[in-house]
DSSP file (Angstrom, degrees, kcal/mol; ACC not computed):
  #  RESIDUE AA STRUCTURE BP1 BP2  ACC     N-H-->O    O-->H-N    N-H-->O    O-->H-N    TCO  KAPPA ALPHA  PHI   PSI    X-CA   Y-CA   Z-CA
    1    1 A M              0   0    0      0, 0.0     2,-0.6     0, 0.0   110,-0.0   0.000 360.0 360.0 360.0 130.7  -10.5   -4.8  -11.5
    2    2 A K        +     0   0    0    147,-0.0     2,-0.3     2,-0.0   109,-0.0  -0.778 360.0 127.2 -88.1 118.9   -9.2   -8.1  -10.3
    3    3 A W        -     0   0    0     -2,-0.6     2,-0.3    90,-0.0     3,-0.0  -0.970  25.8-176.5-159.3 165.3   -8.0   -8.2   -6.6
    4    4 A N     >  -     0   0    0     -2,-0.3     4,-1.9     1,-0.0     3,-0.4  -0.940  46.8 -84.1-157.1 178.8   -8.5  -10.2   -3.5
    5    5 A A  H  > S+     0   0    0     -2,-0.3     4,-2.7     1,-0.3     5,-0.2   0.846 121.7  57.7 -59.4 -37.9   -7.5  -10.2    0.1
    6    6 A N  H  > S+     0   0    0      1,-0.2     4,-2.1     2,-0.2    -1,-0.3   0.896 106.5  49.5 -66.3 -37.1   -4.3  -12.0   -0.5
    7    7 A L  H  > S+     0   0    0     -3,-0.4     4,-2.6     2,-0.2    -1,-0.2   0.906 111.5  48.5 -66.5 -38.0   -3.1   -9.3   -2.9
    8    8 A L  H  X S+     0   0    0     -4,-1.9     4,-2.2     2,-0.2    -2,-0.2   0.900 112.7  47.5 -66.4 -42.1   -4.0   -6.6   -0.5
    9    9 A Q  H  X S+     0   0    0     -4,-2.7     4,-2.3    -5,-0.2    -2,-0.2   0.854 112.0  51.2 -65.6 -32.4   -2.2   -8.3    2.4
   10   10 A F  H  X S+     0   0    0     -4,-2.1     4,-2.5    -5,-0.2     5,-0.2   0.966 110.9  46.4 -67.7 -51.8    0.7   -8.8    0.2
   11   11 A F  H  X S+     0   0    0     -4,-2.6     4,-2.3     1,-0.2    -2,-0.2   0.894 112.1  53.8 -59.5 -38.0    0.9   -5.2   -0.8
   12   12 A Q  H  X S+     0   0    0     -4,-2.2     4,-2.2     2,-0.2    -1,-0.2   0.917 107.8  47.2 -62.0 -47.3    0.5   -4.3    2.8
   13   13 A K  H  X S+     0   0    0     -4,-2.3     4,-1.0     1,-0.2    -1,-0.2   0.888 113.2  50.4 -66.8 -34.7    3.4   -6.4    4.0
   14   14 A L  H  < S+     0   0    0     -4,-2.5     4,-0.4     1,-0.2     3,-0.4   0.905 110.2  49.7 -59.3 -41.7    5.6   -4.9    1.2
   15   15 A T  H >X S+     0   0    0     -4,-2.3     3,-1.4     1,-0.2     4,-0.9   0.838  99.6  63.9 -76.5 -30.9    4.6   -1.4    2.1
   16   16 A Y  H >< S+     0   0    0     -4,-2.2     3,-0.8     1,-0.3     4,-0.4   0.900  99.3  57.7 -56.9 -35.8    5.4   -2.0    5.9
   17   17 A N  T 3< S+     0   0    0     -4,-1.0     3,-0.4    -3,-0.4    -1,-0.3   0.746 100.6  58.0 -64.9 -20.8    9.0   -2.5    4.7
   18   18 A L  T X4 S+     0   0    0     -3,-1.4     3,-1.8    -4,-0.4     4,-0.4   0.728  81.2  82.9 -81.5 -22.3    9.0    1.0    3.1
   19   19 A V  G X< S+     0   0    0     -4,-0.9     3,-1.5    -3,-0.8    -1,-0.2   0.819  84.3  58.9 -53.0 -35.3    8.2    2.9    6.2
   20   20 A D  G 3  S+     0   0    0     -4,-0.4    -1,-0.3    -3,-0.4    -2,-0.1   0.695  97.2  64.4 -72.5 -16.5   11.8    3.0    7.4
   21   21 A Y  G <  S+     0   0    0     -3,-1.8    55,-0.4    -4,-0.2     2,-0.3   0.539  76.4 101.1 -79.0  -8.0   12.7    4.8    4.1
   22   22 A I    <   -     0   0    0     -3,-1.5     6,-0.0    -4,-0.4    -3,-0.0  -0.618  63.8-152.9 -77.4 135.7   10.7    7.8    5.0
   23   23 A S  S    S+     0   0    0     -2,-0.3     2,-0.4     5,-0.0    -1,-0.1   0.878  70.8  78.3 -81.0 -36.6   13.0   10.6    6.2
   24   24 A D     >  -     0   0    0      1,-0.1     4,-2.9     2,-0.0     5,-0.2  -0.624  68.5-150.6 -82.7 127.2   10.7   12.5    8.4
   25   25 A K  H  > S+     0   0    0     -2,-0.4     4,-2.6     1,-0.2     5,-0.2   0.916  96.9  49.4 -59.0 -48.7   10.1   11.0   11.8
   26   26 A D  H  > S+     0   0    0      2,-0.2     4,-2.8     1,-0.2    -1,-0.2   0.918 113.5  45.7 -58.7 -46.2    6.6   12.4   12.1
   27   27 A Y  H  > S+     0   0    0      1,-0.2     4,-2.7     2,-0.2     5,-0.3   0.941 110.8  55.0 -61.3 -43.2    5.6   11.2    8.6
   28   28 A K  H  X S+     0   0    0     -4,-2.9     4,-2.7     2,-0.2    -2,-0.2   0.948 110.5  44.8 -54.0 -48.8    7.2    7.8    9.3
   29   29 A E  H  X S+     0   0    0     -4,-2.6     4,-2.8     1,-0.2     5,-0.2   0.931 113.1  52.3 -61.2 -44.5    5.0    7.5   12.6
   30   30 A F  H  X S+     0   0    0     -4,-2.8     4,-1.9     1,-0.2    -1,-0.2   0.912 110.9  44.7 -57.3 -49.8    1.9    8.6   10.7
   31   31 A V  H  X S+     0   0    0     -4,-2.7     4,-2.7     2,-0.2     5,-0.2   0.896 112.8  53.0 -64.6 -45.9    2.3    6.1    8.0
   32   32 A R  H  X S+     0   0    0     -4,-2.7     4,-1.9    -5,-0.3    -2,-0.2   0.937 111.7  45.6 -58.1 -44.5    3.1    3.3   10.5
   33   33 A E  H  X S+     0   0    0     -4,-2.8     4,-2.2     1,-0.2    -1,-0.2   0.843 111.7  51.9 -67.4 -34.4    0.0    4.1   12.4
   34   34 A S  H  X S+     0   0    0     -4,-1.9     4,-2.4    -5,-0.2    -1,-0.2   0.905 107.9  51.1 -62.8 -45.6   -2.0    4.3    9.2
   35   35 A L  H  X S+     0   0    0     -4,-2.7     4,-1.9     2,-0.2    -2,-0.2   0.881 108.1  53.0 -62.5 -42.1   -0.8    0.9    8.1
   36   36 A K  H  X S+     0   0    0     -4,-1.9     4,-2.1    -5,-0.2    -1,-0.2   0.927 110.0  48.3 -61.6 -45.2   -1.8   -0.6   11.5
   37   37 A L  H  X S+     0   0    0     -4,-2.2     4,-3.0     1,-0.2    -2,-0.2   0.925 110.0  51.8 -63.3 -39.1   -5.4    0.9   11.1
   38   38 A S  H  X S+     0   0    0     -4,-2.4     4,-1.6     1,-0.2    -1,-0.2   0.834 106.6  53.7 -64.9 -29.7   -5.6   -0.5    7.6
   39   39 A S  H  X S+     0   0    0     -4,-1.9     4,-1.1     2,-0.2    -1,-0.2   0.901 111.7  45.9 -68.4 -39.9   -4.6   -4.0    8.9
   40   40 A Q  H  < S+     0   0    0     -4,-2.1     3,-0.5     1,-0.2    -2,-0.2   0.919 111.5  51.6 -65.3 -44.4   -7.4   -3.7   11.5
   41   41 A A  H  < S+     0   0    0     -4,-3.0     5,-0.3     1,-0.2    -1,-0.2   0.811 107.6  51.2 -63.8 -28.4   -9.8   -2.6    8.9
   42   42 A L  H  < S+     0   0    0     -4,-1.6    -1,-0.2    -5,-0.2    -2,-0.2   0.754  92.4  97.9 -81.9 -19.3   -9.0   -5.4    6.6
   43   43 A A  S >< S-     0   0    0     -4,-1.1     3,-1.0    -3,-0.5    -3,-0.0  -0.306  91.6 -86.6 -65.1 153.5   -9.5   -7.9    9.4
   44   44 A N  T 3  S+     0   0    0      1,-0.2    -1,-0.1     2,-0.0    -2,-0.1  -0.261 109.6  14.4 -59.2 142.9  -12.9   -9.7    9.6
   45   45 A N  T 3  S+     0   0    0      1,-0.2    -1,-0.2    -3,-0.1     2,-0.1   0.764  85.5 168.2  64.9  28.2  -15.6   -7.9   11.6
   46   46 A S    <   -     0   0    0     -3,-1.0    -1,-0.2    -5,-0.3    -5,-0.1  -0.486  30.2-162.4 -74.5 149.8  -13.8   -4.6   11.6
   47   47 A V        +     0   0    0     -2,-0.1     2,-0.5     2,-0.1    -1,-0.1   0.230  52.7 118.2-109.3  10.2  -15.7   -1.6   12.7
   48   48 A I        -     0   0    0     -8,-0.1    -2,-0.1   -11,-0.1     5,-0.0  -0.688  63.5-129.4 -86.6 124.4  -13.2    0.9   11.2
   49   49 A S    >>  -     0   0    0     -2,-0.5     4,-1.2     1,-0.1     3,-1.0  -0.433   9.4-128.4 -73.7 143.3  -15.0    3.0    8.5
   50   50 A P  H 3> S+     0   0    0      0, 0.0     4,-2.7     0, 0.0     5,-0.2   0.780 110.1  63.8 -56.6 -28.3  -13.5    3.4    5.1
   51   51 A D  H 3> S+     0   0    0      2,-0.2     4,-2.0     1,-0.2     5,-0.1   0.836  98.7  53.2 -60.4 -40.7  -13.9    7.2    5.7
   52   52 A I  H <> S+     0   0    0     -3,-1.0     4,-0.8     2,-0.2    -1,-0.2   0.921 111.4  44.5 -59.7 -49.9  -11.5    7.0    8.6
   53   53 A L  H >X S+     0   0    0     -4,-1.2     4,-0.9     1,-0.2     3,-0.6   0.879 110.7  54.2 -66.7 -41.1   -8.9    5.4    6.4
   54   54 A Y  H >X S+     0   0    0     -4,-2.7     4,-3.2     1,-0.2     3,-1.0   0.896 101.1  60.3 -58.8 -38.3   -9.5    7.8    3.5
   55   55 A G  H 3< S+     0   0    0     -4,-2.0    -1,-0.2     1,-0.3    -2,-0.2   0.810 102.3  52.9 -64.3 -25.2   -8.9   10.7    5.9
   56   56 A R  H << S+     0   0    0     -4,-0.8     9,-2.3    -3,-0.6    -1,-0.3   0.730 111.9  45.4 -79.8 -18.6   -5.4    9.3    6.5
   57   57 A L  H << S-     0   0    0     -3,-1.0     9,-2.2    -4,-0.9     2,-0.3   0.874 134.3  -6.5 -80.7 -49.2   -4.8    9.3    2.7
   58   58 A E  S  < S+     0   0    0     -4,-3.2    -1,-0.4     7,-0.2     2,-0.3  -0.996  70.7 153.5-149.2 143.9   -6.3   12.8    2.2
   59   59 A N    >   -     0   0    0     -2,-0.3     3,-1.3    -3,-0.1     5,-0.1  -0.981  51.7-102.9-162.9 169.7   -8.0   15.3    4.3
   60   60 A L  T 3  S+     0   0    0     -2,-0.3     4,-0.0     1,-0.2    -1,-0.0   0.739 113.2  65.0 -69.1 -22.8   -8.7   19.0    4.6
   61   61 A D  T 3  S-     0   0    0      2,-0.1    -1,-0.2     1,-0.1     3,-0.1   0.548 100.4-133.6 -75.6 -10.0   -6.2   19.4    7.4
   62   62 A E  S <  S+     0   0    0     -3,-1.3     2,-0.5     1,-0.2    -2,-0.1   0.763  71.2 122.1  57.7  28.7   -3.4   18.5    5.1
   63   63 A Y        +     0   0    0     -8,-0.1     2,-0.3     4,-0.1    -1,-0.2  -0.677  51.0 100.3-110.9  71.9   -2.0   16.1    7.6
   64   64 A D  S  > S-     0   0    0     -2,-0.5     4,-2.8    -7,-0.1     5,-0.3  -0.915  86.0 -90.8-152.1 172.9   -2.1   13.1    5.4
   65   65 A I  H  > S+     0   0    0     -9,-2.3     4,-2.5    -2,-0.3     5,-0.2   0.931 120.5  49.2 -59.5 -46.1   -0.2   10.7    3.1
   66   66 A L  H  > S+     0   0    0     -9,-2.2     4,-1.4     2,-0.2    -1,-0.2   0.908 113.3  47.1 -64.4 -40.2   -0.8   12.6   -0.1
   67   67 A T  H  > S+     0   0    0    -10,-0.3     4,-2.7     2,-0.2     3,-0.4   0.926 113.0  48.6 -67.9 -47.0    0.3   15.9    1.5
   68   68 A F  H  X S+     0   0    0     -4,-2.8     4,-2.5     1,-0.2    -2,-0.2   0.893 106.8  59.5 -60.8 -38.6    3.4   14.3    3.1
   69   69 A M  H  < S+     0   0    0     -4,-2.5    -1,-0.2    -5,-0.3    -2,-0.2   0.897 110.4  40.9 -55.0 -43.5    4.1   12.9   -0.4
   70   70 A E  H  < S+     0   0    0     -4,-1.4    -2,-0.2    -3,-0.4    -1,-0.2   0.889 118.5  44.3 -78.7 -37.1    4.3   16.4   -1.8
   71   71 A L  H  < S+     0   0    0     -4,-2.7     2,-1.0    -5,-0.1    -2,-0.2   0.881  90.7  85.2 -73.9 -35.1    6.2   18.0    1.0
   72   72 A D     <  +     0   0    0     -4,-2.5     8,-0.1    -5,-0.2    -1,-0.1  -0.534  43.8 167.8 -76.4 103.3    8.9   15.4    1.7
   73   73 A K  S    S+     0   0    0     -2,-1.0    -1,-0.2     1,-0.1    -2,-0.0   0.530  71.5  59.8 -94.9 -10.2   11.7   16.2   -0.8
   74   74 A E  S    S+     0   0    0     -3,-0.1     2,-0.2     2,-0.1    -1,-0.1   0.791  87.6  78.9 -86.4 -31.8   14.2   13.8    0.9
   75   75 A T  S    S-     0   0    0      1,-0.1   -53,-0.1    -6,-0.1     5,-0.0  -0.574  97.2 -97.4 -81.9 143.3   12.3   10.5    0.6
   76   76 A N    >>  -     0   0    0    -55,-0.4     3,-2.3    -2,-0.2     4,-1.0  -0.471  29.3-134.0 -57.8 117.3   12.5    8.7   -2.7
   77   77 A P  H 3> S+     0   0    0      0, 0.0     4,-2.4     0, 0.0     5,-0.2   0.765 103.8  64.9 -56.1 -24.0    9.2    9.6   -4.4
   78   78 A L  H 3> S+     0   0    0      2,-0.2     4,-2.0     1,-0.2     5,-0.1   0.842  98.6  53.9 -62.6 -33.5    8.7    5.8   -5.3
   79   79 A V  H <> S+     0   0    0     -3,-2.3     4,-2.2     2,-0.2    -1,-0.2   0.933 110.4  44.2 -64.4 -47.0    8.4    5.1   -1.7
   80   80 A W  H  X S+     0   0    0     -4,-1.0     4,-3.0     1,-0.2     5,-0.3   0.882 111.8  54.0 -63.8 -40.3    5.6    7.6   -1.3
   81   81 A S  H  X S+     0   0    0     -4,-2.4     4,-2.4     1,-0.2     5,-0.2   0.890 110.2  48.6 -70.9 -36.0    3.9    6.3   -4.6
   82   82 A C  H  X S+     0   0    0     -4,-2.0     4,-3.1     2,-0.2     5,-0.3   0.955 114.0  44.9 -60.4 -53.7    3.9    2.8   -3.1
   83   83 A I  H  X S+     0   0    0     -4,-2.2     4,-2.4     1,-0.2    -2,-0.2   0.931 115.5  46.0 -57.9 -46.2    2.5    3.9    0.1
   84   84 A A  H  X S+     0   0    0     -4,-3.0     4,-2.5     1,-0.2    -1,-0.2   0.926 115.4  46.8 -65.7 -44.0   -0.2    6.1   -1.4
   85   85 A N  H  X S+     0   0    0     -4,-2.4     4,-2.3    -5,-0.3     5,-0.2   0.898 111.7  50.8 -61.9 -42.2   -1.2    3.4   -4.0
   86   86 A C  H  X S+     0   0    0     -4,-3.1     4,-2.2    -5,-0.2    -1,-0.2   0.920 113.4  45.0 -62.7 -41.5   -1.4    0.7   -1.4
   87   87 A F  H  X S+     0   0    0     -4,-2.4     4,-2.9    -5,-0.3    -2,-0.2   0.911 110.5  53.1 -68.2 -40.9   -3.6    2.9    0.8
   88   88 A A  H  X S+     0   0    0     -4,-2.5     4,-2.9     2,-0.2    -1,-0.2   0.927 111.3  47.6 -61.7 -43.8   -5.8    4.0   -2.1
   89   89 A L  H  X S+     0   0    0     -4,-2.3     4,-2.9     2,-0.2    -1,-0.2   0.924 111.0  50.9 -70.1 -40.2   -6.4    0.2   -3.0
   90   90 A I  H  X S+     0   0    0     -4,-2.2     4,-2.6    -5,-0.2     5,-0.2   0.966 113.3  46.1 -59.2 -51.3   -7.1   -0.7    0.7
   91   91 A C  H  X S+     0   0    0     -4,-2.9     4,-2.7     2,-0.2     5,-0.2   0.928 111.1  51.5 -54.8 -47.1   -9.7    2.2    0.8
   92   92 A Y  H  X S+     0   0    0     -4,-2.9     4,-2.6     1,-0.2    -2,-0.2   0.944 110.6  50.0 -57.4 -49.7  -11.2    1.2   -2.5
   93   93 A H  H  X S+     0   0    0     -4,-2.9     4,-2.7     1,-0.2    -1,-0.2   0.915 112.7  44.8 -47.2 -51.1  -11.6   -2.3   -1.2
   94   94 A L  H  X S+     0   0    0     -4,-2.6     4,-1.5     2,-0.2    -1,-0.2   0.843 111.1  53.4 -72.7 -31.6  -13.2   -1.2    2.0
   95   95 A Y  H  X>S+     0   0    0     -4,-2.7     5,-1.3    -5,-0.2     4,-1.1   0.921 110.6  48.3 -66.1 -41.4  -15.6    1.2    0.2
   96   96 A Q  H ><5S+     0   0    0     -4,-2.6     3,-0.6    -5,-0.2    -2,-0.2   0.916 110.7  49.5 -70.4 -39.7  -16.7   -1.7   -2.0
   97   97 A Q  H 3<5S+     0   0    0     -4,-2.7    -1,-0.2     1,-0.2    -2,-0.2   0.818 108.2  54.5 -64.0 -28.2  -17.3   -4.0    0.9
   98   98 A S  H 3<5S-     0   0    0     -4,-1.5    -1,-0.2    -5,-0.2    -2,-0.2   0.733 109.6-124.1 -78.7 -18.1  -19.3   -1.4    2.7
   99   99 A G  T <<5 +     0   0    0     -4,-1.1    -3,-0.2    -3,-0.6    -2,-0.1   0.553  47.7 169.1  88.4   7.5  -21.6   -1.0   -0.4
  100  100 A E      < -     0   0    0     -5,-1.3    -1,-0.3     1,-0.1    -2,-0.1  -0.355  21.5-165.1 -57.8 127.2  -20.9    2.8   -0.6
  101  101 A K  S    S+     0   0    0      1,-0.2     2,-0.6    -2,-0.1    -1,-0.1   0.841  72.7  54.5 -81.9 -38.1  -22.2    4.2   -3.8
  102  102 A Y  S    S-     0   0    0     -7,-0.0    -1,-0.2     0, 0.0     3,-0.0  -0.888  71.6-171.0-108.5 118.0  -20.5    7.5   -3.8
  103  103 A L        -     0   0    0     -2,-0.6     5,-0.1     1,-0.1   -11,-0.0  -0.824  32.4 -96.2-107.4 145.9  -16.6    7.4   -3.5
  104  104 A P     >  -     0   0    0      0, 0.0     4,-2.8     0, 0.0     3,-0.4  -0.251  44.3-110.4 -55.4 150.1  -14.1   10.1   -3.0
  105  105 A Q  H  > S+     0   0    0      1,-0.3     4,-1.5     2,-0.2    -2,-0.0   0.877 116.7  51.2 -56.1 -40.5  -12.7   11.2   -6.3
  106  106 A I  H  4 S+     0   0    0      1,-0.2     4,-0.3     2,-0.2    -1,-0.3   0.917 114.4  44.4 -67.8 -32.3   -9.2    9.8   -5.7
  107  107 A I  H >4 S+     0   0    0     -3,-0.4     3,-1.6     1,-0.2    -1,-0.2   0.888 107.5  60.1 -74.2 -33.3  -10.8    6.3   -4.7
  108  108 A E  H 3< S+     0   0    0     -4,-2.8    -1,-0.2     1,-0.3    -2,-0.2   0.833 101.4  53.3 -62.6 -28.2  -13.1    6.4   -7.5
  109  109 A S  T 3< S+     0   0    0     -4,-1.5    -1,-0.3    -5,-0.2     2,-0.2   0.492  79.5 119.8 -84.5  -3.3  -10.3    6.5   -9.9
  110  110 A V    <   +     0   0    0     -3,-1.6     2,-0.3    -4,-0.3    -3,-0.0  -0.445  38.2 135.4 -61.7 126.7   -8.5    3.4   -8.4
  111  111 A D  S >> S-     0   0    0     -2,-0.2     4,-1.4  -109,-0.0     3,-1.3  -0.827  70.2 -57.5-155.6-166.6   -8.2    0.7  -11.1
  112  112 A E  H 3> S+     0   0    0      1,-0.3     4,-2.5    -2,-0.3     5,-0.2   0.828 127.6  60.4 -56.8 -36.5   -5.9   -1.9  -12.6
  113  113 A E  H 3> S+     0   0    0      2,-0.2     4,-2.2     1,-0.2    -1,-0.3   0.804  98.0  58.0 -65.9 -29.9   -3.4    0.9  -13.4
  114  114 A T  H <> S+     0   0    0     -3,-1.3     4,-2.3     2,-0.2    -1,-0.2   0.942 108.7  46.0 -63.0 -48.9   -3.1    1.7   -9.7
  115  115 A I  H  X S+     0   0    0     -4,-1.4     4,-2.5     1,-0.2     5,-0.3   0.958 113.0  49.0 -57.0 -48.9   -2.1   -1.9   -9.0
  116  116 A E  H  X S+     0   0    0     -4,-2.5     4,-2.2     1,-0.2    -2,-0.2   0.865 109.5  52.1 -61.9 -33.9    0.4   -1.8  -11.9
  117  117 A A  H  X S+     0   0    0     -4,-2.2     4,-2.7     2,-0.2     5,-0.2   0.914 109.5  51.9 -66.8 -40.7    1.9    1.5  -10.7
  118  118 A Y  H  X S+     0   0    0     -4,-2.3     4,-3.0     2,-0.2     5,-0.2   0.979 112.7  42.9 -54.6 -61.5    2.4   -0.1   -7.3
  119  119 A V  H  X S+     0   0    0     -4,-2.5     4,-2.7     1,-0.2     5,-0.2   0.884 114.1  50.6 -54.4 -46.2    4.2   -3.1   -8.7
  120  120 A S  H  X S+     0   0    0     -4,-2.2     4,-2.2    -5,-0.3    -1,-0.2   0.970 113.3  46.5 -64.3 -51.4    6.3   -1.0  -11.1
  121  121 A S  H  X S+     0   0    0     -4,-2.7     4,-2.4     1,-0.2    -2,-0.2   0.926 112.7  49.1 -58.8 -45.6    7.4    1.4   -8.3
  122  122 A Y  H  X S+     0   0    0     -4,-3.0     4,-2.4    -5,-0.2    -1,-0.2   0.928 109.9  50.6 -57.5 -45.2    8.2   -1.5   -5.9
  123  123 A Q  H  X S+     0   0    0     -4,-2.7     4,-1.9    -5,-0.2    -1,-0.2   0.860 109.2  52.2 -66.7 -33.3   10.2   -3.3   -8.4
  124  124 A Q  H  X S+     0   0    0     -4,-2.2     4,-1.7    -5,-0.2    -1,-0.2   0.932 110.3  48.3 -58.0 -46.8   12.2   -0.1   -9.1
  125  125 A L  H  X S+     0   0    0     -4,-2.4     4,-1.5     1,-0.2    -2,-0.2   0.892 110.2  51.0 -63.3 -41.2   12.9    0.3   -5.4
  126  126 A I  H  < S+     0   0    0     -4,-2.4     7,-0.3     1,-0.2    -1,-0.2   0.875 109.2  51.9 -67.4 -34.5   14.0   -3.3   -5.1
  127  127 A A  H  < S+     0   0    0     -4,-1.9    -1,-0.2     1,-0.2    -2,-0.2   0.850 115.1  42.0 -69.0 -33.2   16.4   -2.8   -8.1
  128  128 A E  H  < S+     0   0    0     -4,-1.7     2,-0.5     1,-0.2    -1,-0.2   0.674 115.6  49.3 -88.2 -18.2   17.9    0.3   -6.5
  129  129 A N     X  -     0   0    0     -4,-1.5     4,-1.6     1,-0.1    -1,-0.2  -0.918  51.5-173.4-138.6 108.1   18.1   -1.0   -2.9
  130  130 A Q  H  > S+     0   0    0     -2,-0.5     4,-2.7     2,-0.2     5,-0.2   0.864  89.6  61.6 -59.1 -40.1   19.7   -4.4   -1.9
  131  131 A K  H  > S+     0   0    0      1,-0.2     4,-2.3     2,-0.2    -1,-0.2   0.929 106.5  44.5 -57.2 -44.3   18.5   -3.9    1.7
  132  132 A L  H  > S+     0   0    0      2,-0.2     4,-2.1     1,-0.2    -1,-0.2   0.873 110.6  53.7 -70.0 -34.5   14.9   -3.8    0.7
  133  133 A A  H  X S+     0   0    0     -4,-1.6     4,-2.0    -7,-0.3    -2,-0.2   0.910 111.2  48.4 -61.4 -42.7   15.4   -6.9   -1.7
  134  134 A D  H  X S+     0   0    0     -4,-2.7     4,-1.2     2,-0.2    -2,-0.2   0.894 109.3  52.3 -64.0 -42.7   16.8   -8.7    1.4
  135  135 A Q  H  X S+     0   0    0     -4,-2.3     4,-0.9     1,-0.2     3,-0.3   0.883 108.4  50.6 -58.6 -41.7   13.9   -7.6    3.6
  136  136 A L  H >< S+     0   0    0     -4,-2.1     3,-0.8     1,-0.2    -2,-0.2   0.906 106.9  52.5 -67.2 -38.5   11.5   -8.9    1.1
  137  137 A L  H 3< S+     0   0    0     -4,-2.0    -1,-0.2     1,-0.2    -2,-0.2   0.764 105.8  57.4 -70.8 -20.1   13.2  -12.3    0.9
  138  138 A A  H 3< S+     0   0    0     -4,-1.2    -1,-0.2    -3,-0.3    -2,-0.2   0.700  85.7 102.3 -76.2 -21.6   12.9  -12.4    4.7
  139  139 A L  S << S-     0   0    0     -4,-0.9     2,-1.4    -3,-0.8     3,-0.1  -0.296  81.8-120.9 -64.6 147.6    9.1  -12.0    4.6
  140  140 A D        +     0   0    0      1,-0.2     4,-0.2     2,-0.0    -1,-0.1  -0.728  57.7 144.7 -87.3  88.8    7.0  -15.2    5.1
  141  141 A L     >  +     0   0    0     -2,-1.4     4,-3.2    -4,-0.1     5,-0.2   0.292  26.5 108.7-112.6   4.6    5.2  -14.9    1.8
  142  142 A E  H  > S+     0   0    0      1,-0.2     4,-0.9     2,-0.2    -1,-0.1   0.886  82.5  44.9 -55.3 -44.4    4.7  -18.6    0.8
  143  143 A T  H >4 S+     0   0    0      1,-0.2     3,-1.0     2,-0.2     4,-0.3   0.968 117.2  44.2 -69.1 -52.9    1.0  -18.8    1.3
  144  144 A I  H >4 S+     0   0    0      1,-0.2     3,-2.5    -4,-0.2     6,-0.3   0.933 107.7  59.3 -54.6 -49.9    0.3  -15.5   -0.5
  145  145 A L  H 3< S+     0   0    0     -4,-3.2    -1,-0.2     1,-0.3    11,-0.2   0.683  95.6  65.0 -57.2 -22.6    2.7  -16.3   -3.4
  146  146 A N  T << S+     0   0    0     -3,-1.0    -1,-0.3    -4,-0.9    -2,-0.2   0.520  78.2 100.5 -78.7  -8.5    0.7  -19.3   -4.2
  147  147 A D  S <> S-     0   0    0     -3,-2.5     4,-2.9    -4,-0.3     3,-0.4  -0.703  71.8-142.7 -77.8 121.7   -2.3  -17.1   -5.1
  148  148 A P  H  > S+     0   0    0      0, 0.0     4,-1.4     0, 0.0    -1,-0.1   0.797  99.5  54.9 -56.8 -31.5   -2.5  -16.8   -8.9
  149  149 A L  H  > S+     0   0    0      2,-0.2     4,-1.3     1,-0.2     5,-0.2   0.920 110.7  44.0 -71.2 -41.4   -3.6  -13.2   -8.7
  150  150 A V  H  > S+     0   0    0     -3,-0.4     4,-3.2    -6,-0.3     3,-0.4   0.936 112.7  52.4 -62.9 -45.0   -0.5  -12.3   -6.6
  151  151 A D  H  < S+     0   0    0     -4,-2.9    -1,-0.2     1,-0.2    -2,-0.2   0.816 102.9  60.8 -64.0 -24.2    1.7  -14.4   -8.9
  152  152 A N  H  < S+     0   0    0     -4,-1.4     3,-0.3    -5,-0.3    -1,-0.2   0.914 118.9  26.7 -63.0 -41.7    0.2  -12.4  -11.9
  153  153 A Y  H  < S+     0   0    0     -4,-1.3     2,-0.4    -3,-0.4    -2,-0.2   0.931 138.0  23.3 -89.5 -45.4    1.5   -9.1  -10.6
  154  154 A F  S  < S-     0   0    0     -4,-3.2    -1,-0.3    -5,-0.2    -2,-0.2  -0.826  85.9-149.5-122.4  80.9    4.5  -10.2   -8.5
  155  155 A G     >  -     0   0    0     -2,-0.4     4,-1.7    -3,-0.3     5,-0.2  -0.194  20.3-121.6 -58.2 150.4    5.8  -13.5   -9.8
  156  156 A R  H  > S+     0   0    0      1,-0.2     4,-2.6   -11,-0.2     5,-0.3   0.921 113.4  54.1 -52.2 -49.5    7.4  -16.0   -7.5
  157  157 A A  H  > S+     0   0    0      1,-0.2     4,-2.8     2,-0.2     5,-0.3   0.934 105.0  54.4 -58.8 -45.7   10.6  -16.0   -9.7
  158  158 A E  H  > S+     0   0    0      1,-0.2     4,-1.8     2,-0.2    -1,-0.2   0.891 111.9  43.7 -54.3 -43.0   10.9  -12.1   -9.5
  159  159 A I  H  < S+     0   0    0     -4,-1.7    -1,-0.2    -3,-0.2    -2,-0.2   0.920 116.1  46.0 -73.1 -39.7   10.8  -12.2   -5.7
  160  160 A K  H  < S+     0   0    0     -4,-2.6    -2,-0.2    -5,-0.2    -1,-0.2   0.868 118.2  42.5 -69.9 -35.5   13.2  -15.1   -5.4
  161  161 A N  H  <        0   0    0     -4,-2.8    -1,-0.2    -5,-0.3    -2,-0.2   0.718 360.0 360.0 -90.1 -23.6   15.6  -13.7   -7.9
  162  162 A D     <        0   0    0     -4,-1.8    -1,-0.2    -5,-0.3    -2,-0.1   0.577 360.0 360.0 -73.7 360.0   15.8  -10.1   -7.0
């Protein structure tokens, strides 16, 4: 699977914009905190374990992103799809960096289709929501958009024209 730090940073910036579209206040705060943790984990020399982030995606307590995704009937499912896929991609990256051989089942299944699902869901959200499209245009993405891999999934023209 082709990915790099720019692609993960790009997805993370896009995902931050989705937090406000979560209807439940507690879920919204949990996702916001989870994204902050993932930002710290992606930073160089982070001591945050991939297991900690994976626990934010799925855990036995059922206080996690995937559970909220199932329970929240008011929030657009595409919002939750993007959040879950972004988090799965970040966890996958961190597990790969750590050299972990055995991955949680959900993380083990992360592949190119996970990236494509994220992009497809986000593009649908942009098409349905002008406010989100405007937020996207306001982001400082110039450096990231110059990355060929980012351009491959989210072309510069698509972002500028939507």
